[in-house]
N, C-alpha and C positions, 0 to 999 in steps of 0.2 A: 729975729725969732725969739719969742718969749719962752726960752728954755726953762727958766726958773718957774714960770707958771705951769708949764707942762709937767715938771717934776713934782710940783705941789699937787696937781691933779692925780698923778700916779700914786703918790703917797696916800692921798685920801682914799683912792680905790683899794689900795692894799690894806688900809686900816679896816675898810668895810669887809674885805675878805677875811681878815682876822676875826672880826666880830662873828661872822658866820661860823668859823672854825671853833671859836670858844663856845658858841651855842651848841655845838655837837661834840659829845664826849664819848669815846676818845676821838680826836680830830685827825683827819687825813693830812699828812704833811708831804711836801715834795721830797723825793728821795733820789739819790744818784743811781741807785740800783733798782731792779725790778722789785716791786713790793710783793714778796712771796708769802709774807705773813699779813694777809688782808685784814683790814680793820672792820669790825662789825659795830654798827651803831643802831640803837633802838630808842624808842620813846623814853624808856627809863634808864638808858645808857647801860643796860645789863650786859655782861659778857656773853658771847655766843659760843656754844659748843659746835665747832666747825664740822663735826661728824653727823650732826642731826639734820633731818630734813623737815620740811614744812609739815608733813604728815606726822612726824615724830613729836615735834614740840609745839604744834598749833600756831605756827607763824608762817608768813609768806616772806621769802628772801629775795631781794633784788641785788644783783651784782653790778655795781656801778664802775665800769671801766672808764676812768678819766685819763686825760693827758695833763698831768699836773706839772711835770718838770718843764722848764724852759718856757717857750712862747705860749704854751697852753695853760699856764697857771691861772691867769685872770679868768679865762673862760671857765676853767674847772670850778673855781669858787663861785662864779655866778650860777653855774649848773647846780652846784651843791645847795645853793640858797633855794632855787626852785624846787629841788627834790625835798629839801627839809620842810618847806611850807606845805607841799602836797601831803607829806607823811604826817605832819602835825595835824592836818585836817582829818586824815583817814584814821589816825591812831588816837584821836581824841577820846578821853574817858570821862565819866562823871565822878562825882565825889566818892562813890563806892568802888571806883576802879573798873566799872563796866564800860566796855567799848561802845561808844555812841557815834563814832565817826564812820563806822561801817567797815573799815579796813578793806581788804580784798577777800571776797567770799566769807565775810564775817570774821576774818582772822587779822590780827595786827601784822604790821609790816616792819621788817628790819632790812638794813642795807649794809653792804660791804663795799668799801672803796679801795680800789687799787690804781696804781699809776702805770700806764702803758708807755709813758715817756715819748710819745709820738713815734714809737717804733712798732711796726707791724708784727715782728716776731715776738716781742714782749707782750703785746696785746693778745695774740693768739695763745701764748703760754698761760697767761693769767686767766683767759676765758676758760680754758680747759680745767684749771684748778678750781675756779669758781663753780663750774658745773659738776666736776667729778668729786672734789673734796668738800667744798662748802655747800654743795647741794642746793644751789640757788634755783629759784623758780623762773626768773627772768634775768636777762642781761640788759643793761642800759648804757648808752654811750657808744663810742668815745667822741673826741673832737675831730681828730684827723680822719679824712676819708680813706687814706692808705691803711691806717690801723683798722678802721671799720670794715674794710673789705676782707682783711685777714680774720678778724673776729667773726664776721658773718659766716665764713666757711666753717668755723668751729660750731657756731649755733646751728647751722644746717646739719652738720655731722651728728650732733647730739639731740636735734629736734627740740631746741630751747629757743623761745622767742627773744629776739634782739630788737629793742626799740631805739631808734635813732632820733636825736633831737638837734644835733649840730652838724655832724658829718653828713655831707649831702651830694656826693658824687652820684650821678644818675646811674652809674654802673651797678651800684649797690642794690637797687630795686629793678634795674634794667637787665643788662647782659648777664650780670652775676647774681641776679635776684633768685629768690626761692620763697617758699611759703612761710618761713620762720623769721623773716625780717620785715620791719615796718618802719616807715619814715614819716615823721610829723614836722619835718623841716622842708622848706622848698628845696627840691633837688636842683642840681646844676642846670638841667634842661629848663625847668621852670624859671629859675633865677636868671640864667644867661639870656634867655629869650625876652623875659620881661624887661631886663635892663636894656636890651637892644631896641625894643619897641620905644622905650623912653628916649634913648639916645638918637634914634632915627628921626624923631620929631624936633630935635634941637637944631640950631642953624649951623651945623658943622658937618663936613663930609670927609675930611682927611683925619683919620683917627690913629693915634698911637696906642699901644697896649703894653701893660706890665703886669705880670702875675707870677705866683710861685710855681716852680717846675715840679709838680707832682699831681696826683689824680684829680684833686679838686680844681686846681688852677687850669689844667688842660681841659677837663670836661666842661667847665663853665664857659671857657673861651670858645670851645667847640660848638657850644649852643649860641653864644653871643654873635660871633662873626658872621655866620650865614644869615641869621635873622636880621642883622643890621643891614646888610646889602639887599636882602629881600624886601625890607620895609622902606629902604631908601636906595634906589638904584644908583644914585650919584655917590654913595658912601663907599669908602674903602679903608683898609688897614694899611698904613704906610710903614709901620715898624712894630715888631713883636720883641719884647724883652722878657727873659725867663730866669730871674735869679732863683737860686735854691732856697728852700724854706728857711734854712739856717743863715743865709747871707744877711749881713747887716751893713756892709759897705756897698751902698746902692748907687753911689755917684756915677760909676761907669755906665750903669744901665740908664740912668737919668740923662746923662749927656748924649748917649746913643739915641735916645728918644728925641732929644732936642735937635739933633743933627738932621733929622728927617722933616723938621718943621711941621708937625701935626697941628691941626686946628684945635684938637681936643685930645685928651688921653683917657682911656678907660682902663681900670685896674681891678683886680680881685685879690690884691694883697690883704692880709688881715692881721689883727693883733698888733704886737709891738713892731712887726715888720712894716705895717702900714704907718704907724707913728714915725718910725725911722725914715720912711720915704718922705713924709711931709716935712720932717725936720731938715732932711738933706736937700729936698727939692726947692724949698723956699729961698735959701740964699742964692740959688742958681737962677732965680727969677721965673721958675716954672709957672707959678700961679699968677704972676703978673701978665704973662703972655698966653697961657694955655689953660683952659678949664680942665679940671681933673674930676672924673666921675668914679667914685669908689664905694666900697662896702662900708657904709657909715653906721655901724651898729652902736648901741647906746654905750657900751663899755669903751669903745674907741672915742666917742664924743666926750665922755667924762675925762679921759686921759689927755686928749689933745686940747680941749678947752678953747681959749681965745686964739690959739695958734692956727685954727682952721679958718680959712677965708669964708666969708658969706657968699651965697649965690652959686655954690658949686652943685652940680647935679649929683645925686647919690641914690643908693638903694639900700634896703634893710629887710630883714626877715620877719621881725615881730616887734616894731617900735611901740612901746607901751602908750606913748602920747598920741598915737594915731588910731588906737583901738578902743572904741567906745562901747564896752559891754559892762554889765553890772558885775560880772565875775572879775573883769580886769580891775575895776575900781577897788574891789575888796582885796585883790591880790596886791595891788600897789601899796595899800595901807599895811598889809601884813609884811611885805618886803621892807618897807620903811622901818617898821618896828624891829624886824630882825637884824637889818644891816645898816640902818640909818642912810640908805642910798635908794635911789629909784631903780627899778628892775631892768636888767639887760634883756636883750632878745633871747639869750641863752637860758636865763632863768625861766622865762615864759615858756619856751618850747620844752624844757625838761619837765616842768610841771604838767604840760599837756601830754607828754609821753606817758607819765605815770597814770593819768586818767584814761588814756587809751588802753593801757594794760588792764586797768581795773574793769573797764566796761567790757572788754573782750573776755576776761576771765568769768565775769558774771553771766555773760551770754553763753559761754561754753559750760559753765558749772564746774570748772576745773582749771588747773594751771598746766595740764598735760599738753605737750607741744602740738600734736596733730589736731586736737580739739580747739586749741587756741588759734592755730593757723586757719582753721575753717571759720571760727568766729570772727576773725579779722576781715573776712571777705565782706565788702560793702557795709562794714560796721560804721554806724553813726554815733558820735559821742560829743559831749559838751566840753568845749575847750575855752581857754581865756580869749581866744580869737573868734569865738562864736561856735556854732554847730559845724562840725567837720565830718566828712565821710572818707573812709579808707577804701580805695578802689580794689576790687577783687583781683584784677589781673596782675597787679604788681605790689599791692599793699602800700601804695603811695597815698597819703592823705591829700585832700584837695586844698592845700595851703598855697596861697598866692604870694606875691612879692609887693613890697611897698616902695614907691619911688617919690622923690621930691627934691628940693633944693635946700642947701644948708642956710640956717638962719639962727639968730640969737633971740630967744624968747625970755622975757623977764621972769616967767614962771619957773624957769629951770636954771640951775647954775652951770649949764653946759649947752653947747649948740645942739640943735635938733634938725630934722628935716621938716621944712614947711611946705604948704600947698601939696600935701601928700596925696598921691593917687594909689589905689589898690588895683593891681592887675591879677585877675583870678587865675588859678592854676589851669582851669579848663581852657584858657586861651593859649597856654604855652607848653603844657606837658606833652610827653610822647603819647601817642595813641596806643591802645591795647594791641593793635596790629603791629605797631613798631616794636613794642615790648616783646611780643612773641617772636618776631623776626630776629631781634637782638639775641634772644636766648636759644636760637636754633643751634644744635650741635653741642649744647651744654653737657 
């Protein structure tokens, strides 16, 4: 295992995160305790009076609930980069200080960053503070689906729009959905079924599984497993392994998988837990004997580097190198300028979430929750991934999943997915009838 190389990749990515933070003053930093004194950031880095509302001071406020502490740190910094680029565009001013970027409803935008620490209760508490004390117009984030479900209930209670770019449990816009939440990330139904369609076409029938034991892991697997056997009647899952999200000693789970002799392994581990899995599985010969199909987002690829074998099947939510739009080309250049790194999936989807909010607000003519909720129904907006539409029945954007196989491309200093296929959301998402049934009794 080229551990030295992996550590070098991690240090490089952390340096890029530091560049994002130093570009934002004051910067959000990981904290051991809930961030009860949220940090406000503006284009001019001016301090914000937390008692003022957008109507009072002529600004739009976004409350960014990030999961900064622990496993969520790298994700949060990528998300922050996407947010910063979007706001740099919208808050652009001319030489006389006149707003020429358009802002939202013609007003400049400020944001407040808080750390939910991957804890649902902390996320809910911070969401209430952002709404009641900081008077934010919108909520953005978090990373964890468990945190997102808790924050979503607060958004519903106070009728404030919550835009989700990374957390993707289908329960958020499904069984627990409501008009004040919107997802621009492929949810677990879309992702799990797309991955299953890809897996079903591979020459393996006996599959093992490993994933984190919380809402995202369970929901995505719940979509993957039945679609796999539906698409390939000979396929079956011979082993399920469920480490906790905080677990870093994964050897017992790996050996348990090996004991059932699967032909291939599917996983939805993410972040540094996925890096740890690769590091611990390699010496055990997993990749010599068993193809592993995982969530191979760009941040993971940067960290793992040459330690990831070529030819593994994988899936991703928004890989920049597979998206050929003029907007994406411009975004890549801006991201390279800001961070000296290529953009992650998380940066791309956070940027798109901001533009979904902008488009909805301008359709509604206000940031008021009920009007925004109505404006989101069947809203079409321009994203880095092309034109997207937000479905009225659940406020799920029609964002599909990307699948391919790992490869090294000389154009990039990290592995990518090659031979990428795009599986549209319309092929895999829950129908509006299924959404309505899931919400019965709410």
